[in-house]
C-alpha positions in Angstrom: 39.9 -5.1 -35.1 42.4 -2.4 -34.2 43.7 -1.9 -30.6 46.5 0.1 -29.3 49.8 -1.2 -27.9 50.0 0.4 -24.6 53.9 0.7 -24.7 54.2 2.2 -28.1 51.0 3.9 -28.7 51.0 2.2 -32.1 47.9 0.6 -33.7 47.8 -3.1 -33.9 45.6 -5.1 -36.2 44.4 -8.1 -34.4 44.3 -11.0 -37.1 42.4 -13.6 -34.8 39.4 -12.2 -33.1 38.7 -15.8 -31.8 41.9 -15.6 -29.9 41.1 -12.1 -28.7 37.8 -13.1 -27.3 39.0 -16.3 -25.7 40.0 -15.7 -22.2 42.3 -18.9 -22.2 44.5 -17.3 -24.6 46.9 -14.7 -23.3 48.5 -13.8 -26.6 47.1 -12.7 -30.0 48.6 -12.6 -33.3 48.6 -9.3 -35.0 50.6 -6.6 -36.9 51.5 -3.0 -36.4 49.3 -0.8 -38.5 52.1 1.7 -39.6 53.6 3.0 -42.8 52.4 1.9 -46.3 53.8 -1.6 -46.3 52.2 -4.4 -44.8 53.8 -5.5 -41.5 54.8 -9.0 -40.5 52.5 -10.7 -38.0 53.7 -10.7 -34.3 52.8 -12.1 -31.0 51.1 -9.6 -28.6 50.2 -10.1 -25.1 46.7 -9.1 -24.3 47.9 -7.3 -21.2 49.9 -4.9 -23.4 46.8 -4.0 -25.5 43.9 -1.6 -24.9 41.1 0.0 -27.2 42.2 3.1 -29.1 40.4 5.3 -26.5 42.8 3.7 -23.8 40.0 1.7 -22.3 41.1 -1.7 -21.0 40.0 -4.8 -22.7 37.0 -6.5 -21.0 37.7 -8.8 -18.3 35.7 -11.6 -20.0 38.4 -11.5 -22.7 41.4 -11.7 -20.4 40.4 -13.6 -17.3 39.1 -17.2 -17.2 37.7 -16.7 -13.7 35.9 -13.4 -14.4 32.5 -14.9 -13.2 33.9 -17.2 -10.4 32.7 -14.8 -7.7 29.2 -14.2 -8.9 28.8 -18.0 -9.6 29.9 -18.6 -6.0 27.3 -16.2 -4.5 24.5 -17.7 -6.7 25.0 -21.1 -5.0 24.9 -20.0 -1.3 
C-alpha cells in the first residue's frame, strides 16, 4: 500500500500492512517510492503518514483506545 509522508509529500510503500493496521504499532516499515532504484527500508511513524488524498489514517489504525468511549456508554 502506498501512503504519503506528510513532511516531504513523497510516496511511501508500506511493507507490512499488518503493522499498519495494528493500533499497538506506532511505527511501520516502508520505503520511499522515488527514482528508478529500489530504496532501502526505513521506519516511519504512522502519525507522519496520510493517504495520497491527504486524508488522515483511520483512528482504528492509530489509537488503541478508539472504542473506549462507545464501550463505556454501552455499559451504563
